[in-house]
Every structure is written in structure tokens, then in C-alpha cells.
N, C-alpha and C positions, 0 to 999 in steps of 0.2 A: 587169772587170763581168759576166765568165764567173763567176768564185766568185761575185759576190751571185746570179747566175740561181740556180747550185747550192743557196742556200742560201734561196732564197725555194722552191726546188720542194722540199728538204727538210721546211721549216718547214708546207707546203699537206700533205705527205704524214703528216707528225703532226698536224694537226688531222683530216684524213681519217681514219686510225685510229680518234683519239680519238672523233670523231663516230660509226664504226661501235662498237667498244669502247662507248661511253654508248649505243649504240643495241640492242648486246646486253644488256647490264647491263640494259636496261631492259625488254627484251621477255622477260628469263629470271626477275627479279629477284620474289621473291614480293611486296614490298612492291608492285610496280604490277602483281600479276595481274588479266589482265582476264573474270573467270569473275563474271557475276552473284551473288545472293544467289540460292539454291533456294528457291522457295515450294512448300508440299504445302497442299494443302485436302483434309481426306479428306472425300469426300460422294460421294453415290450420286443425286445429282441433285433429292434431296427433302431438305428440311427444316424440324423444329419447331424454329422462335426460341427456345422454352421451353427447348430441350437443347440445350447446348452444341456448339459447333462447333469442330474440332480443326483446326487450324492449325499447322506447322512453318516454320521460317524459320533458312535454315543459310548459311553464307558461310566459305570458308579463310581469310580474311582477319579477319575475325571482323563484327559488325553495330554501326552507328554510330547505324542507326535503322528505326525500321518504323510503318507504320500501319493501320489495317483499317477497313472502313468499310461499311455496309450501305445499299444503295439500295432504298427502297420506293414505286414511284409515283413521284410529286415528291420525296417528303420523300427527305433524306438524314442518316444516325445514326451517328457517331463510337462505333467497339467499341471502340476504342483506339490509343491513340500516344504511342509511346515515342523519346525520343532521350540517346543514351549519351555522354558522358565521354571515355570509353575504350571500345575495341572490347569487343563482346559474343561471346560463345559460342552455339550454337544456342538458338532459345526457343522454346520448346512451349510455345502456346496453348490453353487452351479457354475460349471466349465464348460468351456469352450476348446477345442482342439486349434492350436496356433494357427494362423494364417497357411504357413508351411505343408501343412498338410493336408488341406482343404485341396488340391490338385492330384490328391493321391486315387490312384485306379481300383487299390483293393476293393474286392467287395466286403471285408467284413474288418472289425478294429477289434482288439481285444485290451480290455481297462483293467488291471492290476491296482489296487486297492491294498497300500498295508498300513497298519496301524499298530500304535504300543501305548498303554496306562501309566498311570500313576501306581500302581498296588507296588507293594514290596515282597510280592511274590517272586517263586522263581530265582533265587537267592539276589533280592532287589532288582532284576532285571525287569519288574513288570511280565502283563498279560501281552502277547502278541498276536494281529491278526492281519490275517490274508483273505481278501476275496477278488474274484478272478471271473470274469465273463466276458462272453461274446457277443458283439454286435454286428449284423448285416449293417451295412454303408447305405444311404437313400437320398440322395439327394435331388429325386427327381417329385414335383409338386402333384397331385393329382389335374388328370385332365375333367375341365368340365364345360358342357356347352348348351343353351338352351336352343330346345329342338322345336318348339309352339308351346305358345300360351294365350290366353283368355287378352285382347287387346285393353282392357279396363277392369276395374273391379270398382264397385260402389262401395261410401263409406258404410258398414253393414251389412256389405256382399260377400260375394265368393267370388272366387278364379279360379283357374287350372293351368298348371305348366305342366310342361313336359321334355326333360332333359334327359343328355349324356353325361356320364360320371365312370372315368375311367382308373385305377392305378391297382399296379401289382397285390399293393400292401396295403389296401382301402379300411378304411378303422371305423370315420365317424361321416355320415353323409343325411343332412338336415334341411331345410328352408328356417333361416334365424328371421325375422321380422321385428318392424321398429315398435310394435306394442309388446314386444316379450316373449312373445310364446314363439315355439320350435314348432313345426310340420314335419312330419316324418313320410317322407316319402315311398311308394309302394315300386318294387320292382314291374316295368310293363313292356310286353309286347316279346322283345327279342334282350339278348345278356348284353348289363352296360346301359338301360334305359330306366327309367324311373319316371316317374307319375306323382303329382298331388294336388290334391284340391288345397284353399288358400281360404283366409276369411279374415275381415279387417272387422274387428271390433268396434260395435256402435257407439261405444263410449270413448273412443279414440279421435284427437283430429287430425293425424295423420299419419299414411301408413307406409314403408318400406318394405321389400324382401329379397333376401340373399338368399342361393343355395351356398351351404358352406359343404368341404369335401375337408376332409384331413386324414392323414395315412399312418401309420403304425408307429414311423419315422417322425410324426409330427409337423411335416409339410403339410401345407394349408394352403386352401386355392379358395377365392370367396367370388361368384360369378350373380351381379345384380340381375333381377326379373326386370324387364321394360312391362310396367303397367302402368295402363294412363289412370290417375287419381279423377274421381268423381266425388265429387263432394257430396253431402245429400243430409237437407235439413228434416231433425225429425220433430218431431209434436213435444213442446215443453206444456205439461201439465197442471194447475194450482190447485188442487185440491182438499176442500175445508170438512175437516172430519168433522158428523154430529156425535151426540151423546147416544141416540139410538144405535147406529152403526157401532160405535166403541162398545157399549153395551150389549152387543145383540153375537153377529157371528165374531168377531173380533174376539170377546172374552170367554167365548168357550172355547175357540182353538185354541185361545194361550193357554187355559186351564187344562185343556184336553193334553196337551203336550207339554206340560211340568212346567207352565207358570207361576209361581207362590199367588193363592187366593188372597192373599195382602195388599199384590200389588196396586194400585190405584191402575184407571182406565189406559193413562198415556203408556206406562209403563210397560203394560200388557200388548198394544199395538207396535209399540218399537220389538217389543219381544218376537213378536210375529211376524212384522216387515223385516225385521232385520236381522235377527237372533237364525231364528228358525228359517229367512230365506238364505239364507249364508248357508246355513247347515244342508238343503236340499239340495242346491248349486251344487255345494261342491263334490253330492252324490250323482248328481248329473253330470259335470262335468269328467270324475273318472270313468263315469262309463262308456262317454263317448270319447274317450281320448283315444281309445284302444284304437289300431289299426291294425290289417291283415300283414304278414311279409311274402305272402306266395305273387307271384307274376300272374299280371291281369291283359287281357289283349283287347279290351274294350269297357264301356261303362254306360250301356242304352238305360236312360231313366224315362219315363215317362213322366209328364206334369201330374204334381200332388193337387187332389182336391178332396180330401178325405169326408167332407160333411158335404152332399150334396144337398143345391139350393141354399147354403149356410152364406148368412149372411156376417158382415163386418162390424164387430162389433168396438173390439179395439186393434188401435196398430202397433206393429213391431215398433221399436226404438222409442214409442213414448217413456220419456223423461216425467217420474212425479214427485211433485212438490207438495208434503202433506202437513198443514197449518190445523193448529187446535185455537181457539180464542184469539184467533189473531199472529202466530206465533207460529212459525216453523218449526214442526220436530222429529221427521222424518222424509227419508226419499226412496227411491226405489226407480228402475228401470223394467220397463215390458219388454220381454225378449221373447215373445212369441207374438202370434195373430190369434185372437179371439175369435172365433163364427159361432153365430147361431140360427136354429132351424126352428125346430118342435123339440119338447121336452123329449127327452131319451132319445135324441134323434141317430140313427146307426151314421158309426166310424166306420170307413173301408180304406182296405190299403191300395194305394196305386199302382207300388212295386214289388216286387218279391223282397223279401228280406229273413232276418231272422229276428228272431223276438228275444234281447236281452235282459230286458227288466217288464214287470209287469206287476206292480204292487205298488201299493198306498206311498206314497211321498211327501210328508205334512202338506205345505204350503198349496200345493201341484195334486192333489189329493192322490185318488187310484191312476195311476202315469203306467202307458206302457210308453214303451222305447224300442223303435225298430232300426237293426244297421242294414242298411243297403249296399255296405261297399265303398271301400276308398276314403275310408274315414265317414261318410255321408248316413248322419242319422237323422228320424223324426220323433217328435214325443208328441204325447198325446196326452194334455191333461185335466184335471177335472170329472173323469169320467164316472158314471153311476155305476155301471158295471161292465165286466171284462169278459172276454171270450178267449184271449187265448193266457198263454201261461210262457214265464222266461222257459227259451229253451226250443221253443216251437218255431217253425218255418211255415210262410203265410205268403198266400200268392196275390198276384193284382186280382181287386174287387171283393177280398175274405174281409167279411165283418168280424172287426176285431174288438171293437165297446160302443159302449153308446154313451150318449153327452151326459153330463150331469153338471151339479154343484158340490161336489167332495173337495176339501179343502177349503183354501180363502176363494168362495167363489159367493159372488151374492146372488147369483142366476144362471140358472141352466143353462149350459156353453160349451163348447171345445176350447182347448188353449193349444195352438197346435205352432210345434217349434221344429226349427230344422238347425242342426249344430253339424260343423264340420271341425272335425278333431277337436270335438269340447270347446267351441267357440260358436253362439248363438248367431245366426243371421239371415238375413232377411227371407220369411217363406215365401214370399211373395215373387222372388228370382222362379224360385225352383216349381213354382204354380205358372209360367208362364214359358211356353211352348215355344216360341222364339228364342227368349234369354238360353232357352237349355240346348236350341241348337246354333246358336254362336259362340257359347262361351266354353259348351261341353264338348258336344257332339263334335261340330266342326273342326273342333282343337286336335281333336281325338283321330282323327280321319287324316287332317292334314299332316300331324306327326307321323305317322305309321306310312305314309307316301314316302315322306322323306327318308325315314329309316329303312324303308325297303330301296331305296337308292342307293343309300351309304353303304349297304351290305355288297 
């Protein structure tokens, strides 16, 4: 009898261990995974039923079925329902409401998504997921209208636009250009009105600009800005590089900023003119692309003339082609106005500003950048000394720096640059009293009068 008892105990132990092993298998097997399908409904809380609604359903064991329903008031609409004989991979859906739902007056709809997977869990029934979201219905596009703008824009130049944009659920508002640049407008004067400077990059042959407004439901409005385009021819310079030049300033600058000593002179020149220039300009564009979000009521600018009695020694927009021993090896665009007077000439501000940068920047040498508001910045390159630092406020007439030959400069001069939201523009326009009046001051005055009449 004792032997029989031992056998029974052993059998019980085997069964017990088998149950434990089976439980562990069920618990860890991918066939019996317990994760419910993952449902993602991309939404902002608003929806125009005429626009696609993006839904993603995914599960590690594969999907066997899913359904999407839309409820509006007492009516329910089946948007889609699928049953699969074999497990399916992730489903990415873009669903529109049925046409008969377009005329519904409901202010909101409820979207319900259900899905089941191919897991053997839950007594072979698999895992089920359920997700429901309530969306506010918005079928109305934003309202956009130009109030006033500069009559024309020159290639390489600036312009101004003031417009009205309204929508209860406004999400994005920007100015799109054919150059690929987006300009961000700033609130202006009264609620619902906006102002922005524009820039036509000198390297681009054409220019178009349009105001783009999008609301939270994805409704989209595009309004073209009526600008007369004035093409302008810029200088093309073919520059022959000498051994003296390459072995002098170029080699010194290249080695100072990390070029290998065993590089040949051509490689050093390309390093300075291309790699360093690109890196330095990335920093400049990053700093000068920022714009305030505070409302402004006016934008009064004096003409810029930072170097008294300064003589122009190099023009804005000069496209430079560099050759050595008869072969073109590199190119660049000169995106500022070079002015020279006496050595270490005093550089003074002509308008109040905030100092947003005042350090060395590669080929630009010691270089302060001033922010004047509305995305307008001025840059002062190759300075010998700086009298300001980042964070300072400067007033009209302040002595901010002295000219010099720091960076990639052959002689003592000032590289004066003007940028609009990160795009270099013709400094000469901002040095012209009549241009500022016609394209900036008068446009703002006209807009304020129109806005006052509309209130």
C-alpha cells in the first residue's frame, strides 16, 4: 500500500508540474499574448466630416476584425467594417463621413472604433479593444483678407503686408512663399489683424507669397498677396585667386578653425568659403528667424547708416565665382553691403534695438546682431572691437563697435547686413528714407485707417 501511495503522489506531482508548465507556456507564448489592439485616432478635438479622419489600428499578433462608426445625434453611420480570414498587419485608415451625413446640423459627432486580434487568449476569443472620441464639427474655413501691403517687391528686397484673419478655432497662420520660406506674422493694432515683413531671396528668380490659415478641424484658406515683382540684376564677379592670397589670410583662417595642416591651399579655400561660411550662416539664420508674438501698433524706422561717411566697397547680391589656374573651384553670394571709412571707424546705431548676439562668428569675425522688431535684424561684421554684449538695449546714436578686419576680411571695413526673419535683404532699401516711407510707414498708416473704419 505504501508503494501505491508513493505512485499516486508522484502522479499528482507530475500533473501539478505539468499544469504549472502549461500555465507558464500560456502566460509567455506569443500565441496567447494579452495586449489589446492599439487604436490611434489622430484629432485635435475638431473635425470637418468632408475631410479624411486618420485612424491607425495595430496589434502584435495581427488583426482579425475592426469597425468604425460615427454617431451624430440619434443617427449612427457605419464608416467601415472588416473581418479577415487571416491575421492582418497594422491598418492605416483615412475615412470620410458618408455624403448623407454632410448636411447634419449636429455640433459634434462621436467616433467609435472596435478591434479584435488573433491571440488565443480569452478562451481563443482573442483581445478586444474599444475607443471612443467626441469631435466638434467645424465646416467653416478661416476668413482671410489683405488690408494693405507694399505695392512692389524688388528681387533681393523687402515688403510689408497687413491682413485680417479670423476663425474661432484658428490653429496655424503663416505666409508661404515660392522660395520655400514661411514668414510668421505678428498680431497688429487690434484683435484679428496681423502684420509681417516679407523677403525675396536674391538667389531666387521668382517670388510669390500667400497667406495660409488653417483651423483645428483642418479647414484651409489661401489668400495671395498682390505684389508687383521688380526684377533686379546683380553683379556677377569672376575672381582669380592668387597664391599669395591663398597662402596668407585663407590658410591662417582655415587652420585657426580646424582645417588639417596637410590640406592643400585649394582645399583650405573651399573649407573657408563653403564649409565655414555655411556653418556661420546657419547660426545667423537661426538667430534672425525669431519673431515676437506680442501685438504691435506701429513700426517706425529711421534710415540705417551705421558708418558715417562710409564708402561702398562691395555690393549686396554680388555672385562671386572663384577660379585658380583657369579652373572654377568655388562660389559664394555676398549678402551684405561693405562700407569703409577710416581704420577702426565708429559704428553707430540708427534705431533702438536689442542685442541678440555679440561674439565672433567665423568668416564674419566679431559680429553683433541687433533685433529691431517685426523680424527685422541688422548685422555688423568684421569688427575690431565690440562695445556691447548680448542682452543689452541700444538707443539711436549709440557707439556699438569699431570697424576692423576680423574674420574673412582683406582690409578694414564694415560688412553691414539686414535680415528679415532669417533672409538677407538689400540694405540699400533700409538706408533710403523714401523707400521706408512708401513701403513701410505709409502702408501701416493706411492699414490703421482701414481697420478703424471696420470697427
